[in-house]
TITI-998723 format. One record per residue: x, y, z of N, C-alpha, C in turn; residue in three letters. Coordinates in steps of 0.02 Angstrom, whole numbers, plus 50000, padded with zeros to 5 digits. Atoms other than C-alpha are relative to their C-alpha. Example, Ala and Ser with C-alpha at 12.3 -4.5 7.8 and 13.67 -1.06 7.14 Angstrom:
2
500454994150000506154977550390500455006050000ALA
499584994149997506844994750357499615005550037SER
REM end
This chain:
450
499954999950072548775419553828500164993249975MET
499785006650017548725401253793499464996349962ARG
500515003650038547565395553652500194999149927ARG
499815002750067547515393853457499995003949936THR
499934996450063547225407053321500655004050004ILE
499354996949993548955413753284500165004749943VAL
499694995950051549845427353190500734997949997LEU
499285001650003551595424253126500375005450037ALA
499604995249963552795432553245500704999649975LEU
499385000450038554355437153151500615001250042ALA
499374999749965555645435053284500204993150022PHE
499745006349976556735420853343500385001250064ALA
499624999449938557535417553511500664996549988ALA
499355002850015559365415053471500475000950059ALA
499514999349947560915413653579500295006949999ALA
499704993449993561745429453643500635000449958CYS
499424999250042563045436253523500645000550041VAL
499404998849962564255441853656500084995250058ASP
499965004849945563805430253799499374995950000GLN
500605004250005562635415353793499545001050060PRO
500485000049946561065416053895499714993050009THR
500265006849995560765397553873499484998749948GLY
500495001750051559535388353763499325003250013PRO
500664997249994557875396253729499504994650018THR
500515004949980556415387653812499524998749943ALA
500495001450052555115379253702499455005250001PRO
500554995250003553705390253643499454997850048ASP
500605001549961552205391553755499484997249953ALA
500535002450044550635383153690499735005849957PRO
500254994850044549895392553543499475004150035SER
500484995649968548925407553601499435001249953LEU
500564999250043547215409053538499735007050006ALA
500334993850000545995422653528499885002350071VAL
500184997149936545725434353673499285002349995ALA
500714998650005543865435453705499795005750045ARG
500304994749960542895450353764499474997150046ALA
500565002249958541615449053905499384998949957PRO
500585001950041539985441553843499555005849984ALA
500464994350011539045458053860500365006049971ASP
499604994450023540395468653778499635004249948ALA
500324996350054539345473353627499265001250012ASN
500724999449990537595471653696499614996549945GLY
500425003850047536145464353599500055002549928PRO
499994997350068536445475653447500444996049954ALA
499545003750043537845464653385499884992550002ASP
500195007050003536985448053410499674998849932ALA
500325001350065536445439753248499424995250009ASN
500615004049997534965429153204500104993150029ALA
499885006749975535805413253262500194999950073THR
499854999949929536075418953441500605004350017GLY
499444995949976537345428353547500674996849982GLU
499325002250016539155427253496500485003950044VAL
499504996549961540575431153614500555002649954THR
499524997350048541685442953515500724998650020PRO
499285000849990543535439653496500325006949995ILE
499734993349998544435455553547500675000549963SER
499344999850030546185451153488500214993149977PHE
499665006050020547135438253393500715000650028VAL
499374999749964548705434053491500484994849974VAL
499505004650026550305426253428500234995150055SER
499725004449949551165411653515500515003950042PRO
499494996849957552205417253664500684997049985ALA
499325002350013554065416153630500455002350056ARG
499514998249949555465415953756500615002949966SER
499424996750030556825428353709500644998950040LEU
499425001049957557985424553855499774999250071GLY
500175001249930558055422554042500545002750045TYR
499504998749948558955426454204500024993950045THR
499935006149961559635411654301499865001350073GLU
500124999649928559015408754478499814993050024THR
500195006549972558735393954593499455000750052ASP
500504998849948557385401754702499505005049973ASP
500524995550025555725409354649500005006650038PHE
500064993949960555805421854791500595004849990TRP
499464995450015557425429354725499795004749943ARG
500294995750051556395442154631500475005449974TYR
499564995050031557825454754612500344997649936PRO
499695002650060558475443254476499545000249939ASN
500464999850056556955446054367500295004349943ARG
499724996150056557455452254192499655006649987PRO
500384993850008556085465654189500095003149932GLU
499894997550068556035468154000499615006349985PRO
500364994350027555515483653906500004999249924ASP
500065000650072554945485053725499895006949970VAL
500094993850037555065499353601500094998449926GLY
499955001750070554685497053417500174992749991GLY
499795006850016555615481653357500494997150051ASP
499485002049954556765480453508499724998350070ARG
500145001849930556665471953678500665000150037VAL
499404999649959557935475453815499854997350069VAL
500095002649932558175466853983500684999150032TRP
499375001349965559475462954115500074992550012ARG
499865007149993560315446054132500544998950052PHE
499515001949950561225438254279500144992649992MET
499825007050008562185422154249500014996350067ALA
499985002949933562345419254436499475003350042ASN
500554997049963560825421754548500215003650064PRO
499804997249936561855427354698500515005749995TYR
499494994850005563305438054638500255000449928PHE
499724999350067564245444154485499705005949963GLY
500194994350040563935456454345499284999449975SER
500664999650031562305461954267500105002149928VAL
499954998450072562195461654077499375003549977ASP
500564996950035561085473153976499964996749932VAL
500095003750062560405462453834499445003249958LEU
500504997250045559435468153682499904995449940GLN
500165004150058558545458453545499535003849954ALA
500484997350049557635463353386499484994649987ARG
500535004850009555955455153366499984997249929LEU
500025002250069556165453953178500594995649981SER
499405003650021557915446853171500314995750055THR
499745004149946558235438853341500545003650040GLY
499504997649953559685441053462500014995150058GLY
499844993249982560045445153596500755001749994PRO
499324997550000561625455753597500135003450067THR
499844996749937562505461653754500215007249985ARG
499834992950008562545480753762500495002450052LEU
499564997749946563455482553928500034994750054ALA
499925004349942564105473054078500155004550060GLN
499994995149945563835481954243500034996450067LEU
500035002549931563985479754429499415003050036SER
500584996849970562405489854459499354996649976THR
500655002850014560545486154444499835000149925TYR
500094999150072560505492054260499355003749983ALA
500634996750015558635496254243499925002049927GLY
500024997950070558665495954051499305001349974PRO
500634998450033557295503753946500165001849927ARG
499904998350070557065506653759499395003349971THR
500544996950038556035518053649499994997449929SER
499925002350068556565508653494500635002949970GLY
499394996850024557825521353434500535000450054ARG
499534999249945558615524553603499904994650052TYR
500015004649943559055511953738500415003050056THR
499674996849943559525517853912500094994950056THR
499905004049940560215509954070500425003850050TRP
499634996749946561015514654236500754999449987GLN
499275000050008562845519554222500315002950063ASP
499774997749935563515520354399499435003450037GLY
500514996749960562605530554530499875007149978LEU
500084993050019562775547254442499915000949925ASP
500084999150072562385543854259499524995049969GLY
500435004350041561245536354128500344999149933ILE
499725001450066561975527753975499445000049948ALA
500504999650054561065531153811500334997549935VAL
499775002650065561315520953651499515002049947LEU
500404998650059560665527553486500044993849955ASP
499995006250039560175511353399500055001149926ASN
499964998550071560115520053231500725001449978THR
499324998050018561875527253231500544996150037THR
499515003449959562715516653365500365004550049GLY
499674995249956563235532453458499774998950072ARG
500155000549929563335531253647500185006650034ARG
499854994149959563255545553770499814998650072GLN
500135000749928563215547353958499685006550024ARG
500364994249974561945558954037500105000050075VAL
499844999749929562565564154208499455003850037ALA
500474996549957561395569154348500385004450049GLY
499664995849950561765582154480500204995850060ARG
499835004249942561695568854616499894992749986ARG
500135007250010560845552354575499414999049952ARG
500545001350048559835550354413499814992650002PRO
500245006949994558785534654406499764997649932TYR
500155002250068558785525554238499384995749995ALA
500585004450003557405513154283499365003849986ALA
500584995850014556175527654272500125005049946TRP
499874995550056556995536854128499534998049943ALA
500485001450053555765538453983500175004449941ASP
499804996450060556265543453806499415000549952VAL
500504998950052555055551053679500325004649948ALA
499654996150051555765557153515500745000450017GLY
499304998849983557465564953551500085002850071ASP
499964997449933557065569753730499894994650052ARG
500055004849946557235560253892499815003550065MET
500184997549934556375563654058500224994950051ALA
499795004649948557095556254216500015003550067PHE
499944996949934557125559054404500724999950024PRO
499354999749965558715564754488499824999550074ASP
500295001149934558215556954652500445002750056ILE
499574997149949559745563154747499885007450007GLY
500134992849999559365581154699499265001650008ALA
500734999249997557465578354709499775004849944ARG
500194996050058557225585354534499724995549945GLU
500245003250062556245580354379500345003749943VAL
499574997050051557365583254228499774998149931VAL
500135001150070557035585054042500665001249963LEU
499354999650033558565581653934499924998949925TYR
500025000650073558775584453747500604995949977ASP
499465004550020559795570053677500375002549939LEU
499684997450060560175579453516500455006050015ALA
499624993949986560785595853591500365000050066THR
499695000149934561265591153769499705005050049GLY
500324995049955560105604553842499644996350056ALA
500305003049940559545600354019499565005250034ARG
500464995449967558035608054103499714996550061THR
500355002549940557435605254281499295002749998THR
500694997850009555555605654261499635000550067VAL
500334999849935555115602954444500474997550054ALA
499675002749941555815600354616499454997250045SER
500525003049958554915589654742500274998850070TYR
499845001549931554875586354928499774992950013VAL
500195007049986554825568654996500344995549950GLY
499715004950046555065554654870499594999549936SER
500335001250064554655550954688499974992549988LEU
500105007250004553945533654652499834997549930ARG
500135002150069553795532954463499945006149955GLY
500024994450046553915543854308499874997449930LEU
500155001750069553275543554128500005006349958ALA
499964994350046553485554753975499744997749932PHE
500295002050064552465554253814500205004749943ASP
499794995350050553365568053718499765007050014GLY
500254993449978552325582253788499925000350075ARG
500154999949928551775577653963500474995450039TYR
499625004049953552865571554105499554998950061ILE
500415001649942551905562654242500424996350051ALA
499635003649949552595556854408499594999250063TRP
500335001449935552035549554573500435003150054ILE
499634996349948552545560554718499714998350069GLU
500215001749932552485555554901500325004850049ASP
499774995249950552635569555028499495000350055ALA
500515000449948551565564055174499344997549973GLY
500585002650035550275558055048500204999149928GLY
499785001750067550425550354876499515002849949THR
500424997150052549775559554723500344999649932GLY
499755000150069549995561154535500075007149975LEU
499864993450027550795576554457500124999549925VAL
499904999950072550755580854271500275006849979VAL
499694993850024551875593854187499965000249924TYR
500064998950072551565600954013500635003549975ASP
499374997250023553225603753924499905005749950THR
500144994550047552395615553798499825006450035ARG
500254994149965551545627353918500355001550065THR
499684999249935552555624754076499524999350058GLY
500505000849947550955621154173500124993650039GLU
499975005849956551055609354322499324999350034THR
500655001149967549445601654386500024993950045ARG
500085005749955549015590054529499434995949974GLN
500525003950033548085577054430499614995850051ALA
500325003749945547725566254583500275002950065VAL
499784996949937547785575154752500354995050046PRO
499655004649954548975567754882499544997550055PRO
500405003249948548205555755007500404994150027ALA
499645005849972548795541655122499794993449968PRO
500175006050038548665527754993500594998449955ARG
499465002150045549795518054875499805001549927ALA
500064999550072550005522754692500604996449971ILE
499455004250025551035510054596500045000349925THR
499895000150071551715512954424499635005549964GLY
500324994850040551355526754298500274999349929VAL
499825000250070551365526954108499585005049963SER
500364994850036550875540253982500074999149925ALA
499985000150073550435540853798499435004349973ASP
500504995950034549535553953693499545003750048ARG
500404996149953548955564053842499564996050046GLY
500365004249953548275549253938500504996650046ARG
499545002549949549085543554100499654994450037VAL
500285005649962548765526554180500434998750061VAL
499655001449938549225521354356499584995350043PHE
500355004249952548785508954493499915003850065GLY
500134996249939547975516054649499524996250045MET
500455002949951547165509654808499345003750000GLU
500674997049998545295512554809499554995150036ALA
500415004649961544225504854944500414994150023GLY
499675006049976544705486854979500464996849947ASP
499595002950053545735484354820500435005349967ARG
499604995550040547025491854706499824999149928GLN
500275000450067546395495954533500415004349952SER
499674996050051546995503454369499555005949983ILE
500354993950016546495521454334500325003449940PHE
499764996050056546655532854183499835007250011LEU
500104992749996546875551654191500085002949930TYR
499994996950066546455561154032500175007450009ASP
499764993249990547435577454023499525005149970VAL
500434995250035546265585953899499375001650040ALA
500634999049963544695583354002500105001150074SER
499874999549929545505582954173499634994750041GLY
500395005149966544465567554213500414993750014GLN
499695006449981545025551654302499464994750004THR
500485005449997544145535054279500354993450014ARG
499735006649984544395517354340499904995349941ARG
500045004850055544785504154209499844993050025LEU
500125006749974544715488754320499755000550072SER
500265000049932543825484254480500004992950028SER
499985006949978544285465954504500294999650071ALA
499705001149935544785458754672500764999749993ARG
499275000550002546605458154721500325006649983GLY
499584994150014547915470154657500155000549926LYS
499814998550068548055477754485500505005850004GLN
499464995249990549685487454471500465000449940ALA
499474998950050551095494054362499734999749928TYR
500275000150068550075497954206500475003449950PRO
499654996850055550825502754038499495001149944GLU
500484998250052549895511453897500365001349935ILE
499774998450068550175512153709499395000649956SER
500614999050039548825519753601499394998650042GLY
500625001849965547165512153653500084993850044ASP
499905006249962547955497153740500375001350065LEU
499694999449934548395495753924500134992950025VAL
499845006449968549275481054008500185001250072VAL
499814999249930549555477954192500124993250033TRP
499865005849958550095465654327499394998950045ASP
500655001249968548575457154407500024993850045ASP
500015005749953548305445854559499294997750016THR
500695001749984546415443354550499884992550008ARG
500105007349996546625424454531500394996750055ASN
499625002849945547725422154683499534997450054GLU
500425003049948546975410354813500394998850065THR
499595001149940548425408954938499965006250044ASN
500084994049958548055420555085500665002650030PRO
499374998049967549885421255141500525002549951TYR
499494998050049550975422754985499665001349932TYR
500274998450065550555430954820500464997149947VAL
499605003550050551195419154686499695000649930TYR
500355000350064549875419354550499895007049971ASP
500064993650036550205435254450499824998549928HIS
500205000750070549395437154279500105006749964ASP
499954994050041549545449654136499335001149966VAL
500654998350030547935458354082500095005649948TYR
500024995050054547575468653926499325003350000LEU
500634996250003546255482353917500005004149937TYR
500074996250062545635489953755499555006050013ASP
500384994049988545085507953778499485001349946LEU
500464998850055544225507953608499344996350009ALA
500615004049992542985494353654499814998850072THR
500155001049929543075494053845500034992850021GLY
499955007149984543555475653847500654998550036THR
499435002049958544755467353968500124992549989GLU
499835006850018545685451253930500624997750037THR
499405002849970546925439954019500474997749944ALA
499515002050050548485438453911500424994250025LEU
499595005349970549515427554028499684998150066ALA
500335002349939548645417154160500284993450022GLY
499775006549975548785400754250500355000850067GLY
499724999849932549525396254420500765001049999PRO
499294998350000551205404654396500075007550005THR
499884992849995552015421854408500145002749931TRP
499904996550063551815432554252499885007450013SER
500084992949983552135451054275500505004449965GLY
499574994950030553155466654235499835001249926ASP
500164999450071552185468954071500185006949972PRO
499874993950037552695482153944499694999349931GLN
500325000250065551855486853780500235005849958ILE
499894994750049552275496653624499684997849935ASP
500375002050060551085496153478499664993350010GLY
500305006649995550615478053451500424995050039SER
499555004549966552075470653548499925000550076HIS
500055000449927551895465053730500544995350025VAL
499495004449969553305458053837499874999950075VAL
500065000549928553325452054016500504995050028TRP
499595004949966554295441854144499564994350024THR
500395005749977553695424254183500464994850032GLU
499635005449967554275410654302499854993549963TRP
500085006250038554545395554189500674996350003ARG
499395004150002555765381054190500475001650058ASN
499614998449940556325386154366500485005849989ASN
499604994050011556995402854305499535005649976ARG
500394994350024556405420254255500135000849925TRP
499934999650073556065421254068499665006349973GLU
500294994350036555695435553948499544997249946VAL
500485002350050554115431853849499755005949958LEU
500244994850045553485441653699499454997249956ALA
500545001850046551885441153597499835006149959VAL
500284994650040551045451453464499244999550002GLU
500735000049998549225456453480499745004249941VAL
500304996350055548115462253338499254999650003ALA
500735000350000546285467053329499774996149939PRO
500275003750058545215456153215499785004749945PRO
500194996150059544935462953040499674995449949THR
500315004050053543965457452887500544996249962VAL
499455003350035545615453752800500264994050039ALA
499785005549958546175443152947499504994350001GLY
500535005150000544505434052948500024996049934LEU
499955003550064544695429952762500614995350000ARG
499405004249996546455423452795499874993850043SER
500155005649956545805412552937499544995049965GLU
500445004450038544415405652826500404996049949LEU
499585003450049545695401452692500434994650033LYS
499595004849964546825392952819499594993950021ARG
500435005549979545375382652884499804995549942MET
500165004050059544915377252709500594995649980ALA
499405003850018546705371852676500154994350048GLU
499865005249951546815361852837499434995050008THR
500565004649997545115353652815499495001550053GLY
500504998249949544215362252959499365002349966ALA
500574998950044543055369052824500034994549948VAL
499945006450034542675352552741499805000149926ARG
500254999650068541935358552577500265006449967ASN
499704994250034542835369952453499475004949977ALA
500534995650021541205376752386499735004250057GLY
500224996349941540655381552561500495005750016THR
499494994949986542295390852588499945005749950ALA
500054994850051542085400252424499385004450011ARG
500614996149989540295405452461500055004350062SER
499904996049940540775411352635500465005949986LEU
499534994650015542195421452564499675005649961ASP
500364994850036540975430652451499715005150048VAL
500274995349949540115437952605500565004550027PHE
499454996149971541805443452673500275005049949LEU
499784995350052542325451252507499525005949995ALA
500504994650002540705461052505500055004550062GLN
499924996049939540975466352686500615004549995ALA
499394996050008542735472252645499875005949953ALA
500154994650048542105482252495499575005450032ALA
500444995249966540735490252599500385004150051ALA
499614996549950541955494652737500455005249967GLN
499574995450036543145502652612499615006049974SER
500434994650025541695512852544499695004250056ALA
500284996349943541245518852719499294998250016GLY
500695002249988539605509252722500004994950056ASN
499975004549943539635501952898499404995350002ARG
500615004149994537835495752893500034994049954ALA
499965005650047538125485252738500544995150021ARG
499465004549979539775478552804499774995650058ALA
500255003849942538945473352968499494994849977VAL
500515004650026537495465452872500334993849969GLU
499665005650033538685454852767500374995650050ARG
499655003949948539695449552920499504995750039LEU
500505003949965538105444153008499744994349956ARG
500205005450045537575434352855500534994549997GLN
499445004849997539285426152854499954995850063PHE
500045003549936539085421653038499414995150001SER
500595004350002537345414553010500134993849957ALA
499845005750043537965403652867500494995250034GLN
499535004249964539415397352972499634995850052VAL
500385003649949538225392853112499584994549969ALA
500425004950034537095383652989500414993849981GLN
499585005650022538555372852929500424997050056HIS
499585002449945539355370253100499854992750016ALA
500075007049983539665351953141499904995549940GLY
500095004150061539325346252962500545001849949ARG
499514998050050540305355852831500585003950031LEU
499484996349964541315365652960500064996950069ILE
499905002649932542085358453118499715004950050GLU
500354995849952541145364953269500465005350032ALA
499544995249968542665372953352500225005349950SER
499804995150052543175381253188499435004949988ALA
500574995650010541415388053166499945005150056ALA
500044995449943541415395353340500535005549994GLU
499464995250006543075403753306499865005249945ARG
500174995450054542525411153140499465004950020LEU
500544995549978540945418153217500245004950052ARG
499724995549949541915425253364500415005649969GLY
499614994850034543115434353248499545004949965ILE
500484995650034541655441053145499685004950050ALA
500294995649949540845447753304500505005250024ALA
499494995349980542495455653354500115005549949GLY
499944994950053542635464453186499435004950003VAL
500584995749995540875471153204500075004850059ILE
499944995849940541265477553379500475005949989ALA
499524994650012542685488253309499805004649943ARG
500204995850057541745495553162499655006450023MET
REM end
């Protein structure tokens, strides 16, 4: 995620209120547009001036919210492993890479932070849904903070609940009680606890989207199980087999997970309604630990690793289910992983400045309104060198916006293509070449989503 069209990201990285985490690192280079593969739209969306690679997303500059101190890259247990829910990001912080307490830190993307929620001697494993933030509280409990009211409660397990896999949706939380080998549904408002399933062997991940609880179960073979909290139905979504399944996430009846298939590990999606499973990625290397929110899926990816002995080059990839496009959000020869997504917010862990840092960005699909704003910005900065040219180009966009509002896709697409053709005609003379390419890419991206 390291290029140049930006959205304003309304958060700041400030010092910790209760305990400093040290100075925030400088922003990463401005992140530009995330481009779709060249054949994403096919010839139907090419205009008269030639093929245009559509811009799938506009991405904000990456910001560092905090870090965990370490003096050795391979001390991966010190990674902050952030989670995001709504306007909040939570992670764990260790001031000393070798010993000492673990802090649970939380920041608001709109107002900054972070604030220390707890200081523990355990792993912590914090997660947040936005309203509720959870973390490990000893070996037999999960701490739950209601961010709206400030109320805290402790949810005890029968033997050993695991907060790192606890998942809150609405006022209910699903979690594994790994000591008792049970999958538990807990009502945070009433305190009602229901054991929805018992399992043999081990559980390797769990997700809850408000209706469906999905978990990875290993009992001589690893498979995916989905439970419907409305009907009480349990189904074996992916039959057990001697293979690795890494990470599971669920949203709106769609479950994503990483699974070995042939000579690689890829990202798969299971659709509860249809009962169908499909592969989202097929790149070399290992794609693992996916997270889904709406139509967007992020995951940890090693396709660019060239070292045959140590895997160092992890990247963060974004996949858009609506358009079938895949984009690298965080790349380069460093470790970027543990991605989480909620709505338009994406957070991950990255090795920067010889420590583990929490990075956050905002992604947004291109729109006609956004394209008009970008045209205006370019006119103000001189990238569009003639005011009259900017005004005439904006007329096409205004007409496209009106047609889109009226439900006339054909006319909106026609006006956007005319806009793109005019930009191409003026490229290098009245419009800087790079600015023209960007405007045309955004226009193609808008068309792809119509």
